[in-house]
Structure formats: structure tokens, C-alpha cells
N, C-alpha and C positions, 0 to 999 in steps of 0.2 A: 713608321707611318701608320696611322690608324685608319681603318676603313669603317665608316659609319654610314647611316642612311643619307646623311647630308654631305658626305665627302664627294668632291668633284675631281675626277681624274682628268688631266689635260694632256693631250698629245700635241707636242709642238713639231710642226713640219716646216722645213725650209725648202723653197723652190727657187731655182735660178733659171732664167729664160732670156734669150736675146730679143724677145718681144716686149720686154719690160724696160721702161726708161725711168719711171717713177715708182719707187717701192710702194707696196700696199699690203694690207693685212686682211685676212678673211677668218671668220669664225663659223664653224659648222656645228649645228645643233640638230640632233635627230631623235625621233621616237620619244617624244615627251609623254605620249599617251595620257594626256591630261584627264584626271579623274580625282575622286576624293583621296586616292592614294598618293597623289603628288601634293605634298604639304607646302604651306607658305614658306617654310624654312628652306625647302629645296629651291623654290623659285627665287628666294632671296639670295641663295648661293650663286645661282646662275646670273642674276643681276649684278652681283658684286664682281663676277668674272668679266662681264661686259664692261663695267666701269673701269676695271683694272687694265684690260687689254685695249679698249677703244679701237676695235677693228673698223676698217673702212667699209666692210661688207659683212653682214650676218646672213647665213643661209640656214633656214629651217627645212630639213629635207624629208618631211612627211611624217605621218602618224602624229599629228599634233594632239589629237584627241584619241581616247581609247575606244569609244563607241559614238556613233552619230548622236545618240540620245544625250550625250554629255553637253551638247550645245543648248539643252533645255534646262540646265541647272547651274549651280555656282561655278562649275568647271569652266564655263564659257567666260565668266568674269575674270578668272585667274589667267586664262589664256590671253584674253584681250589685254589685260594689264601687262603681261610679259611682252607681247608684241609691241604695244605702244611704248613701253620702256626702251625696247631695242631701237626704235626709230629716233630716239633722242640722241643716240650715240653713233648710229651707223645706218647705211642704206640696208634695208631689210627685205629679204626675199623669202617666199614660201612656195614649196611644191606640195602636192598631195600624196599621201600614202594610202594603202588599202583601208586602214581603219578610219580614215577621214570620210570615205564615201560609200563603203560597202557594209551593209548590215551583217553582223557576225553570224547570225543563225540563218536568216532567210536568203542571204547572198544577194538580195535586191540592192539597188544603188540609190543614193540620194546625194545631191550636190548642194545641200543647204550650207555646207561649210564655205562654199564659194561666196555667197552673199555675206556671210559672216566676216570673212577675211577682207572682202572688198569694202566693208563698212569701216575698216580701220585705216585712218589717214596715214599715208606714206609707207604702207606695207604693200609690196609688189607681189601679187600672186602670178606665178608662171605656170599656168595651166595650159600646156602645149603652146608656149609663147617664148619670145626672146627679149632680151634687154642688152643694150650695149652703151658704153660711154667711152671716155678716152683711155681707159685702162683694161677693161675686160669685155669680152663677148660671152654672154651667158644665156643658156636656154634651160627650160624646165619642161619635162615630159611627164604626163600622167598615164601610167600603165593602166590597161583596161581590166574590167571585172573578170573577163575570161582568162586573161593572163594569170591572175592571182588564184582563181577559184577552181582550177583543174587540179588533178592529183599531183601532177608535176607542173612547173611553170610552162606556159604555152608559148614557146618561142616563135612559132609561125604566126600566132596572133599578134605578138609584139611587133614583128617585122611588118606585117600587113597593115597594122594600124599606124605604126610610126611613119611609113612612107606616104600616108595620106596627109601628113602635116608637113608640107614642103618647106615652110619657113624654118623648121628645126634643122634642116640639113642642106638647104640650098642657099647660096650667097652668104655663107659664113665668112665673116671678116677675119681671115687667118693672119692678118697683120697684128691683131690684138691677141692677148692671152685668152684662150677659149676654154670654157667650162660648161659641162653638161651636168645638170642636176636630175637624178632619176632615183626614186625611192628604193626599189629593189635592184640589187646588183646581179641577180642570177643570170640575166640576159647576156652578161659579159663572157659567159662560158660557151656561148654559141657564136661561131665565126661569122655566120650570115648576119646576125643582129649586130655584132661588134663592128662589122664593116661600115655600118651607117655612121660611125662616130670617128672616122679617120681624121676629120678636120678639128676635133676637139683635143686639146692638150691634156685635160684632166676631167675625169668623170667622178662625181661625188654621189655616194649613196648612203643608205642607212639600212633599216629593215631587219638586219640580222642580230641586233641586240648583243653584239660582240661575241656571238656564239655562246652567251651565258657562261663565259669562262670566269670562275671565281676570282675576285679581286682584280680582274682585268690583267692578269699577269702575262708576261711574255710577248714576243713579237711574231709568234707563229701564226699561220693563216687559218688553221682549222679551229673548230669550236667543239663544245659539248653537245649542243642541239641547235637546230635551226627552226624557222617558223613552220616548216612542213613536218616537224617532229622527227626528223632524221637524226640519228645519233652520229657524233663525230664527223660533221660535215666539213668539206674542204672550202677554203677561200671565202670565209664568212666574216673576216676581221682584218684590220690592218690596211696596208698599201701594197699593191703589186703592179708589176709592169705587164702591160698587155702588148699586143703586136705593135701598135703605133702610138700608144699613149699610156697613161697610168689611171688606176682606179683607187679611190680612197673610200673605205667603208667606215663611217663613224660609228662609235659604240652605242650612243644613245643615252637618254636620261633614265628611262624606266626599262628594266630588263624583263621582269615578270609583271605584266600589266594586270589591272583589276579584273578584266574579263577572263583571265586564265583561271584554272581551278584554284580554289582558295588554299588547298594543301600546298601549292607551289609558292604562294606569296612570301613566306619567310625567306625564300632564297634571295630575295632582294637585299637582305641584310649582308649577303656575301658579294654583291655586285654593285660597285659604286657607280654614280652618274659619270658619264664620259662625254667629252666634246673635243673638237680639234681647233687649234689655232694655226693658221697657215700664213707664213711670211713669204712674200714673193718679191724677188729683186732681180736686177739685171745680171746676166751671165752670158758667156760666149755660146753655150749650148744648154739644152734642157737638162736639169739635174735636180733630183729630189732626195732630201735627207730627212730622217726622223729618228 
């Protein structure tokens, strides 16, 4: 197997649930960090995967752009093209990551990404919102600036902000397969925060860039480094069982983004693009294999 800049590593996940009567397929794409470093050939590779898999749902789980300023250059055209392409094959959903709305240096916030995404026909932005049909019940939560920008992730801020958004956790239709899309998975290590998600079967996140593990090898949960620059962090990749559900952390398209120090950029040659394809079918009880 050769690992090149345009190689796309795919994790296939199989889920069985007694809530499912008609099989469906989901594709999870995280951390594109769209910039001049994301070539047209990379985007072509992602498109080819969409065409091949033809998922029923595509979830873009945050950090679509590398910096807010990317919306003012050609990167916005590349992102629009990819999202529009997705809608030709699948129901397409987007949540926001920290790079989408927080300025990297000043830590100020801007939500110009919201109007950009809303201008694309048939792309559903779940910015503290829910969606449901006859197969899934889906919610997307946008974590706050304070959650991301403290020295350590602010779990109290996560909890206090989340409970303000009652539609995200009240009246969840538990007869459907329930999914929560949240960019950063760190909150899941806090029992108080995790208790908010008891009604969701599967939590899907990104943000961790697969722990920057070279070549994406192994099924271990720890990584080399995380976004807070901690070395050998735990639980930054893969799938793990929580108290009442599971969390999947997708590896992401770009591991070392443009706004990172240039000296680190060559490490991208060691880290392939990654995404997840999840097949969901009927089963007597919830079971997940990958």
C-alpha cells in the first residue's frame, strides 16, 4: 500500500440496531481545513469516494476551512464545489468547528461561514439544531469560543451552554437511530457533559486529526499530539464505548493545516487523508464492528 498526499484511507464501520428497519449508509468527513494546501487532486479523490459509496447521508463534522479569511479567496470556491457535489449523491449535513468561526490569533469570533453554507442549496447546517426523517434523528452542536480557547477544554462552559439549547436534548425521538454531531470529542471524558447524550446512540466527532499518527496505523486510541499540543494524548482516534453509547472520532482530511508552523507542513506527507463509511442495518441489539 502506498501512502501519498492524495491517498484516502477509509475506515468501514458496521452497526446493527433494533431501531433500524431499512439499511442505510453514512459517510463522515472531518477537518478539511480548506486552503491552498488542499489541492484539486485531493478534492477529486474525495469526490470519487462519494461516487463509489453513494452514501445516504454525508456528515461534514467541522473545520471545513483553515481560517475565516479563507472565505475571501479561492478556497471558498473549492469548498462550495465539494459541498454542491455532495448534494448530488447524498443528504448533506455540516457542523461548525473552531477554525470555522474563531480567529486564530485574536480569538475573536465571526459567523460569516453560516451565511456561506446557507447559500448552498440542499446543504443542511446544524448549528445547534436537529434534523430527522424516517431513518435517523440527528443533531449538531456548535461548541463555544470559551470551550476551545482556554488552556484546557472548559467542560463547565460546554455543559452550561448546551443546556440552553433544549431542542438538542429534549423530546429526542428514541425510536429512531440517534446521532449527535459535535466537532471536538474532549467533552466525552467528562461524566457531567456526557450525561447530556444518554438519548443518542452514536456521537461523531473530528478535531483530533487522528492524533497525527503516521500512516494512520493501528486501532489504538492514543495519538502522538493533540490540538492543545499535548504529547501522547489518550482517546483521540478510533471508536470507543462510553457509558451508554459510542463515540467515533474521524481522522480528517488535513492533519497539519496551513496555519500551523511551516516547519511542520512536510509531516502531511506521512499522514493520509481519512474518512469513515458507516453501514447501519437491523439487529437484535446495538452492535458496532470496524
